[in-house]
C-alpha positions in Angstrom: -1.3 -10.4 -6.7 1.5 -8.1 -8.6 -1.2 -7.7 -11.6 -4.4 -7.2 -9.5 -5.3 -3.5 -9.0 -6.7 -2.6 -6.3 -5.1 -1.6 -3.5 -4.8 1.8 -2.3 -3.0 4.4 0.1 -4.3 6.1 3.0 -2.0 9.2 2.6 -2.5 12.5 5.0 -3.2 14.5 1.8 -5.8 12.0 0.4 -5.9 8.5 -1.0 -4.4 6.8 -4.2 -4.8 4.2 -5.9 -5.9 1.6 -7.4 -2.9 0.3 -8.1 -1.3 -2.9 -8.6 0.7 -4.2 -5.9 3.9 -3.6 -8.5 3.4 -0.3 -7.7 3.4 -0.4 -4.5 7.0 -2.2 -4.4 8.0 0.3 -6.7 7.1 3.2 -4.5 7.6 1.7 -2.1 11.5 0.9 -3.3 11.7 4.6 -4.5 11.2 5.8 -0.9 7.9 7.2 -1.5 6.1 5.6 1.1 5.9 6.6 4.7 5.6 5.3 7.9 2.0 7.5 8.0 0.7 6.2 4.9 -1.7 3.6 4.6 -2.3 0.4 2.4 -5.5 -0.8 1.9 -7.2 -3.5 0.0 -11.3 -3.9 -0.7 -10.7 -7.1 1.0 -8.3 -6.1 4.0 -10.7 -5.4 6.9 -8.7 -2.3 7.3 -5.4 -0.1 6.1 -2.2 -1.3 6.8 1.1 0.2 8.0 4.1 0.2 6.3 6.5 -1.1 9.4 3.7 -2.8 11.6 4.6 -5.7 10.4 1.1 -6.3 9.5 1.9 -5.7 5.4 1.8 -9.3 3.5 5.3 -10.7 2.6 6.9 -9.0 -0.5 6.6 -5.5 1.0 
């Protein structure tokens, strides 16, 4: 999953990505992903919000 660059952030200022899973984890650790940002993968049905318990384990 970490090497798959198919993750996106849906932010109020616009979409960001593609990112690898490792990049998303790094952004989260640095506090650069906010609760308003949706995390999206083309295989997912809809964007997921941090802090909702809907993100895959490891985030």
